[in-house]
C-alpha positions in Angstrom: 108.7 -26.3 -13.3 106.1 -24.4 -11.2 107.3 -20.8 -11.7 106.0 -19.3 -14.9 107.6 -15.8 -14.2 109.8 -15.1 -17.3 111.8 -12.4 -15.3 114.8 -14.1 -13.8 116.0 -13.5 -10.1 118.9 -11.2 -9.6 121.4 -13.9 -9.4 120.1 -15.7 -12.6 120.9 -12.8 -14.9 124.6 -13.5 -14.5 124.4 -17.1 -15.6 125.4 -17.8 -19.2 122.0 -19.7 -19.8 119.8 -17.0 -18.2 119.0 -15.7 -21.8 118.2 -19.0 -23.0 116.0 -19.9 -20.0 114.1 -16.4 -20.5 113.6 -17.4 -24.1 112.1 -20.7 -23.0 109.8 -18.9 -20.6 108.7 -16.5 -23.6 108.0 -19.6 -25.7 105.8 -21.2 -22.8 103.9 -18.1 -22.6 103.4 -18.0 -26.4 102.7 -21.8 -26.6 100.6 -22.5 -23.5 99.9 -26.1 -24.8 103.5 -27.0 -24.3 106.0 -27.3 -21.4 109.2 -25.6 -22.8 112.6 -25.8 -21.1 116.3 -25.0 -21.8 118.5 -27.9 -21.0 122.0 -26.6 -20.5 123.7 -30.0 -20.3 122.3 -30.8 -23.8 122.6 -27.1 -25.1 119.0 -27.3 -26.5 115.4 -26.5 -25.9 113.1 -29.3 -25.3 109.2 -29.1 -25.4 106.7 -31.5 -24.2 103.0 -31.4 -25.4 100.3 -31.0 -22.8 97.7 -32.2 -25.3 97.1 -35.8 -26.5 100.1 -36.8 -28.7 101.8 -40.1 -29.2 103.6 -41.2 -26.2 107.1 -40.0 -26.0 106.7 -36.9 -28.1 109.4 -34.5 -27.4 110.6 -31.7 -29.7 114.2 -30.8 -29.4 116.2 -27.8 -31.0 119.2 -25.7 -30.6 117.4 -22.5 -31.6 114.1 -21.1 -30.6 112.8 -20.7 -34.1 113.6 -24.3 -34.9 111.8 -25.3 -31.9 108.8 -23.2 -32.7 108.6 -24.8 -36.3 108.9 -28.3 -34.9 106.0 -27.5 -32.4 103.9 -26.1 -35.3 104.5 -29.5 -37.1 103.5 -31.7 -34.2 100.4 -29.5 -33.7 99.4 -29.8 -37.4 99.8 -33.6 -37.3 97.8 -33.8 -34.0 95.0 -32.0 -35.8 94.8 -34.3 -38.8 92.1 -37.1 -38.4 93.6 -40.5 -37.9 93.2 -43.3 -40.5 91.9 -41.0 -43.2 93.0 -41.6 -46.9 96.3 -40.3 -47.9 95.1 -39.7 -51.5 92.3 -37.1 -51.4 92.5 -36.4 -55.2 91.0 -39.9 -56.1 87.5 -39.9 -57.5 
């Protein structure tokens, strides 16, 4: 997708998925490190990280709030150092 304009063209406003596509565009603007799309055929939002993440990392959700929560989880996991001790309470 090359168009980052969240305002749909006149014909797009009449489509049933136009609101979901606008929501995906809003999330894209808010979460610039992600490519976010609405997939009508699957009735879900999908997000692909633009940063280094494990190969094949894709976040899927039917609701925007759920998608954003999953994005937060992936970003948190990406910030953790690799190979560290899982038990930090040990002396």
